[in-house]
PADOVEX-694785 format. One record per atom (N, C-alpha, C): atom name; x, y, z; chain; residue in three letters; residue number from 1. Coordinates in Angstrom, 2 decimals, decimal comma. Example, Ala and Ser with C-alpha at 12.3 -4.5 7.8 and 13.67 -1.06 7.14 Angstrom:
2
  atome       c1       c2       c3  chaine  residu  num
      N    13,19    -5,69     7,80       A     ala    1
     CA    12,30    -4,50     7,80       A     ala    1
      C    13,20    -3,30     7,80       A     ala    1
      N    12,85    -2,25     7,08       A     ser    2
     CA    13,67    -1,06     7,14       A     ser    2
      C    12,90     0,03     7,87       A     ser    2
This chain:
75
  atome       c1       c2       c3  chaine  residu  num
      N    10,43   -33,83   -33,37       A     unk    1
     CA    10,29   -34,65   -34,69       A     unk    1
      C     9,50   -33,90   -35,70       A     unk    1
      N     9,52   -34,30   -36,95       A     unk    2
     CA     8,86   -33,87   -37,98       A     unk    2
      C     8,31   -35,18   -38,95       A     unk    2
      N     7,75   -34,86   -39,95       A     unk    3
     CA     7,25   -35,85   -40,99       A     unk    3
      C     8,40   -36,15   -42,19       A     unk    3
      N     9,57   -35,62   -42,29       A     unk    4
     CA    10,44   -35,54   -43,21       A     unk    4
      C    11,13   -36,89   -43,11       A     unk    4
      N    10,94   -37,65   -44,51       A     unk    5
     CA    11,52   -39,07   -44,62       A     unk    5
      C    13,07   -38,99   -45,00       A     unk    5
      N    13,88   -39,82   -44,34       A     unk    6
     CA    15,35   -40,05   -44,86       A     unk    6
      C    15,37   -40,62   -46,04       A     unk    6
      N    16,29   -39,93   -46,99       A     unk    7
     CA    16,43   -40,47   -48,09       A     unk    7
      C    17,28   -41,69   -48,32       A     unk    7
      N    17,99   -42,25   -47,15       A     unk    8
     CA    18,96   -43,40   -47,11       A     unk    8
      C    18,04   -44,59   -46,75       A     unk    8
      N    17,58   -44,34   -45,56       A     unk    9
     CA    16,89   -45,75   -44,89       A     unk    9
      C    15,26   -45,47   -44,96       A     unk    9
      N    14,77   -44,37   -45,37       A     unk   10
     CA    13,18   -44,12   -45,29       A     unk   10
      C    12,59   -44,00   -43,98       A     unk   10
      N    13,34   -43,79   -42,82       A     unk   11
     CA    12,73   -43,66   -41,55       A     unk   11
      C    12,00   -42,39   -41,58       A     unk   11
      N    11,03   -42,25   -40,67       A     unk   12
     CA    10,33   -40,88   -40,83       A     unk   12
      C    10,51   -40,26   -39,06       A     unk   12
      N    10,77   -38,85   -39,19       A     unk   13
     CA    10,62   -38,17   -38,09       A     unk   13
      C    12,30   -37,82   -37,74       A     unk   13
      N    12,90   -37,01   -38,62       A     unk   14
     CA    14,17   -36,64   -38,40       A     unk   14
      C    14,58   -35,56   -37,32       A     unk   14
      N    15,41   -35,41   -36,68       A     unk   15
     CA    15,92   -34,65   -35,75       A     unk   15
      C    16,10   -33,21   -36,13       A     unk   15
      N    15,74   -32,17   -35,67       A     unk   16
     CA    16,36   -30,79   -36,06       A     unk   16
      C    17,53   -30,51   -35,73       A     unk   16
      N    18,12   -30,00   -36,44       A     unk   17
     CA    19,74   -29,24   -36,03       A     unk   17
      C    20,31   -28,05   -36,88       A     unk   17
      N    21,40   -27,84   -36,77       A     unk   18
     CA    22,13   -27,14   -37,79       A     unk   18
      C    23,60   -27,06   -37,79       A     unk   18
      N    24,19   -26,90   -38,96       A     unk   19
     CA    25,61   -26,96   -39,27       A     unk   19
      C    26,56   -25,75   -38,54       A     unk   19
      N    27,30   -25,98   -37,85       A     unk   20
     CA    28,30   -24,82   -36,99       A     unk   20
      C    29,30   -24,66   -37,79       A     unk   20
      N    29,29   -23,18   -37,73       A     unk   21
     CA    30,46   -22,53   -38,41       A     unk   21
      C    31,48   -21,96   -37,45       A     unk   21
      N    32,65   -22,21   -36,88       A     unk   22
     CA    33,39   -21,83   -35,88       A     unk   22
      C    34,62   -21,19   -36,27       A     unk   22
      N    34,52   -20,93   -37,60       A     unk   23
     CA    35,37   -20,23   -38,31       A     unk   23
      C    35,94   -18,68   -37,74       A     unk   23
      N    36,87   -18,21   -37,87       A     unk   24
     CA    37,06   -16,64   -37,42       A     unk   24
      C    36,28   -15,75   -37,99       A     unk   24
      N    35,61   -14,91   -37,34       A     unk   25
     CA    34,69   -13,87   -37,97       A     unk   25
      C    33,44   -14,54   -38,24       A     unk   25
      N    32,99   -15,90   -38,01       A     unk   26
     CA    31,77   -16,32   -38,38       A     unk   26
      C    30,54   -16,04   -37,32       A     unk   26
      N    29,49   -16,23   -37,92       A     unk   27
     CA    28,33   -15,95   -37,13       A     unk   27
      C    27,77   -17,35   -36,30       A     unk   27
      N    28,36   -18,20   -36,46       A     unk   28
     CA    28,23   -19,44   -35,62       A     unk   28
      C    27,34   -20,58   -36,61       A     unk   28
      N    26,78   -20,09   -37,97       A     unk   29
     CA    26,00   -21,00   -38,48       A     unk   29
      C    26,47   -20,98   -40,06       A     unk   29
      N    26,55   -21,89   -40,71       A     unk   30
     CA    26,76   -22,24   -42,05       A     unk   30
      C    25,84   -21,62   -42,95       A     unk   30
      N    26,11   -21,20   -44,24       A     unk   31
     CA    25,22   -20,58   -45,16       A     unk   31
      C    25,64   -21,33   -46,56       A     unk   31
      N    24,32   -21,06   -47,27       A     unk   32
     CA    24,56   -21,73   -48,71       A     unk   32
      C    24,55   -20,67   -49,54       A     unk   32
      N    25,52   -20,66   -50,58       A     unk   33
     CA    25,94   -19,48   -51,29       A     unk   33
      C    26,06   -20,12   -52,85       A     unk   33
      N    25,04   -19,21   -53,58       A     unk   34
     CA    24,79   -19,46   -54,94       A     unk   34
      C    26,20   -19,70   -55,98       A     unk   34
      N    26,06   -20,62   -56,70       A     unk   35
     CA    27,29   -20,42   -57,75       A     unk   35
      C    28,50   -21,50   -57,23       A     unk   35
      N    29,30   -21,75   -58,48       A     unk   36
     CA    30,67   -22,57   -58,03       A     unk   36
      C    31,42   -21,70   -57,21       A     unk   36
      N    32,33   -22,30   -56,49       A     unk   37
     CA    33,46   -21,78   -55,62       A     unk   37
      C    34,45   -21,29   -56,43       A     unk   37
      N    34,69   -19,83   -56,13       A     unk   38
     CA    35,65   -19,20   -56,53       A     unk   38
      C    36,47   -18,51   -55,48       A     unk   38
      N    37,79   -18,63   -55,93       A     unk   39
     CA    38,69   -18,06   -54,61       A     unk   39
      C    39,07   -16,91   -55,02       A     unk   39
      N    39,14   -15,94   -53,81       A     unk   40
     CA    39,85   -14,68   -54,02       A     unk   40
      C    41,32   -14,66   -54,01       A     unk   40
      N    41,91   -13,42   -53,92       A     unk   41
     CA    43,35   -13,08   -53,87       A     unk   41
      C    44,08   -13,69   -52,69       A     unk   41
      N    43,18   -13,82   -51,62       A     unk   42
     CA    43,93   -14,29   -50,24       A     unk   42
      C    43,54   -15,71   -50,07       A     unk   42
      N    42,67   -16,46   -50,87       A     unk   43
     CA    42,56   -17,91   -50,66       A     unk   43
      C    41,20   -17,99   -50,16       A     unk   43
      N    40,36   -17,21   -49,90       A     unk   44
     CA    39,05   -17,08   -49,33       A     unk   44
      C    37,89   -17,15   -50,45       A     unk   44
      N    36,69   -17,78   -50,24       A     unk   45
     CA    36,03   -17,77   -51,01       A     unk   45
      C    34,97   -16,19   -51,33       A     unk   45
      N    35,03   -16,09   -52,83       A     unk   46
     CA    34,31   -14,78   -53,15       A     unk   46
      C    32,82   -14,99   -52,95       A     unk   46
      N    32,33   -14,08   -52,27       A     unk   47
     CA    30,70   -14,12   -52,11       A     unk   47
      C    30,23   -12,87   -52,17       A     unk   47
      N    30,94   -11,86   -52,47       A     unk   48
     CA    30,23   -10,44   -52,87       A     unk   48
      C    29,11   -10,54   -53,65       A     unk   48
      N    27,88    -9,96   -53,52       A     unk   49
     CA    26,89    -9,70   -54,46       A     unk   49
      C    26,11   -11,34   -54,58       A     unk   49
      N    26,65   -12,39   -54,05       A     unk   50
     CA    26,04   -13,51   -54,35       A     unk   50
      C    24,99   -13,90   -53,35       A     unk   50
      N    23,58   -14,53   -53,94       A     unk   51
     CA    22,76   -14,67   -52,79       A     unk   51
      C    23,26   -15,78   -51,73       A     unk   51
      N    22,59   -15,64   -50,80       A     unk   52
     CA    22,91   -16,56   -49,60       A     unk   52
      C    21,60   -17,29   -48,98       A     unk   52
      N    21,58   -18,45   -48,56       A     unk   53
     CA    20,54   -18,97   -47,85       A     unk   53
      C    21,08   -19,55   -46,66       A     unk   53
      N    19,89   -19,56   -45,61       A     unk   54
     CA    20,02   -20,28   -44,44       A     unk   54
      C    19,99   -21,72   -44,76       A     unk   54
      N    20,96   -22,61   -43,97       A     unk   55
     CA    20,77   -24,27   -44,13       A     unk   55
      C    20,11   -24,78   -42,87       A     unk   55
      N    18,95   -25,52   -43,22       A     unk   56
     CA    18,34   -26,21   -42,15       A     unk   56
      C    18,92   -27,53   -42,33       A     unk   56
      N    19,38   -28,33   -41,27       A     unk   57
     CA    19,84   -29,70   -41,24       A     unk   57
      C    18,88   -30,45   -40,15       A     unk   57
      N    18,67   -31,75   -40,95       A     unk   58
     CA    18,04   -32,76   -40,13       A     unk   58
      C    18,85   -34,08   -40,17       A     unk   58
      N    18,79   -34,73   -38,83       A     unk   59
     CA    19,62   -35,99   -38,79       A     unk   59
      C    18,60   -37,35   -38,78       A     unk   59
      N    18,91   -38,31   -39,24       A     unk   60
     CA    18,15   -39,37   -38,98       A     unk   60
      C    18,39   -40,13   -37,91       A     unk   60
      N    17,67   -40,50   -36,95       A     unk   61
     CA    17,79   -41,31   -35,64       A     unk   61
      C    18,21   -42,65   -35,77       A     unk   61
      N    17,88   -43,25   -36,92       A     unk   62
     CA    17,68   -44,57   -37,30       A     unk   62
      C    19,31   -44,73   -37,98       A     unk   62
      N    19,81   -44,15   -38,92       A     unk   63
     CA    20,86   -44,33   -39,46       A     unk   63
      C    22,01   -43,16   -39,40       A     unk   63
      N    21,66   -41,83   -39,14       A     unk   64
     CA    22,55   -41,05   -38,77       A     unk   64
      C    22,96   -40,03   -40,39       A     unk   64
      N    22,30   -40,26   -41,05       A     unk   65
     CA    22,24   -39,57   -42,42       A     unk   65
      C    21,63   -38,39   -42,03       A     unk   65
      N    22,35   -37,13   -42,78       A     unk   66
     CA    21,91   -35,87   -42,64       A     unk   66
      C    21,08   -35,38   -44,05       A     unk   66
      N    20,07   -34,64   -43,77       A     unk   67
     CA    19,37   -33,88   -44,92       A     unk   67
      C    19,54   -32,82   -44,77       A     unk   67
      N    19,87   -31,72   -45,76       A     unk   68
     CA    20,24   -30,61   -45,67       A     unk   68
      C    19,31   -29,67   -46,80       A     unk   68
      N    18,69   -28,34   -46,37       A     unk   69
     CA    17,75   -27,42   -46,93       A     unk   69
      C    18,15   -26,16   -47,09       A     unk   69
      N    18,35   -25,80   -48,23       A     unk   70
     CA    18,72   -24,20   -48,29       A     unk   70
      C    17,57   -23,58   -48,46       A     unk   70
      N    17,16   -22,83   -47,18       A     unk   71
     CA    15,78   -22,17   -47,24       A     unk   71
      C    15,83   -20,67   -47,39       A     unk   71
      N    15,34   -19,89   -46,44       A     unk   72
     CA    15,31   -18,34   -46,53       A     unk   72
      C    16,61   -17,75   -46,86       A     unk   72
      N    16,31   -16,63   -47,50       A     unk   73
     CA    17,59   -15,85   -47,98       A     unk   73
      C    18,13   -15,21   -46,62       A     unk   73
      N    19,65   -15,03   -46,47       A     unk   74
     CA    20,14   -14,39   -45,54       A     unk   74
      C    20,77   -13,17   -45,65       A     unk   74
      N    20,55   -12,42   -46,87       A     unk   75
     CA    20,96   -11,01   -47,09       A     unk   75
      C    21,01   -10,21   -46,17       A     unk   75
């Protein structure tokens, strides 16, 4: 546990976790990509040359609310 406070209910001590990306060709974890979503020719998200960051997720044990933080770059 940590000292992060839930923005929904105010509880302290959120549980560490991560968002799983189980899509085809994924690395197993989700990433935040800078800028609005733009779709490519085949319908996938355009992400070439766009900064990406790791997502840290924390769950409130009191109310279940998730807090997400985009942290270090994953280039």
